[in-house]
N, C-alpha and C positions, 0 to 999 in steps of 0.2 A: 482428487478434486480435478475437475476438467480444467484444462489451461486458461480457457477464456472465460470461465467462471472467476478462476483467482484473479486476475488481471481486472475485473470489474471495477473491486474492490482498493487493489493493492495503487492501480493506477490513477484510480481517481485521487488517492491519498496522495501519491504523488505527484500528481499536477500541483494540487494544492500546496503541499512541502517547497514545491519549485517555484511558488507564484505566477502558474501557467496563467497564460491568458486563457487556456485551453478546458482550464478546469471544470468551468459551469457547463459547457457543452459536453463535454466528455460526460458528467456527474447525470446531463438529463439526459442521454443516449443509454447508458445503465438503468436506471430509473425506467425508462419506456421498456429494458427487457425484462425487467423485475427478478431480478438476480437477489439471492437471501445473504445476509450477512454470513463472513467467514468465519470459521472456528479454529482453532488451533490446537494441538495435540499435547503440547509442551508450554511450561512457560515462557513469557515473553523474553528473557532473559537469555534462557537456550535458544531461542527459535531466532534473536538476535546473533547469535555466535557462530549459526549455520549461516546466515548470510554475511557476517562480517570479509568472509574469505573471498566474496565474488566482486573481485576488483573489474571482473570485467564490465560489469552494471556501477557499479559504484565511482569508479574512478570517471567515467563519462557521463555522470551526473553532471549538472548543469551547478550543484549548489554542492559543496564538500557534504559528507555524511557520514556522521558518530554512531557509534554503537546507542548512545543517548535516545539520535535521533532516529533510529529506526525504533528502537521499543516505543518511542512516543508513537511513531508512525505504526508499529503493528498496533498498540495500544487501541487509536482510534481506529482501527480496522475492525478489530476482535470484539472491541466493548462499548463502540459506539458506532452506530450503524452512517460509512461515511458514503449512501446511496440514500438516505433518508432526506 
């Protein structure tokens, strides 16, 4: 999956999770680019296990992020179109 394509959904959900004032603006930009929803090739729990060690991103997030938060965000990314 190209980096920008994956960022469209992931960053949109991250803006929403963080109550970012840029959430709506970022979502509209991604909608104009007409990115398709992402698919995962593994269960959400397993994908969260891959993400959890990425302290470089998680420790710098404005809000503390738990594994359950990651699973919830991944669920939104793959099971409801965050760009709709």
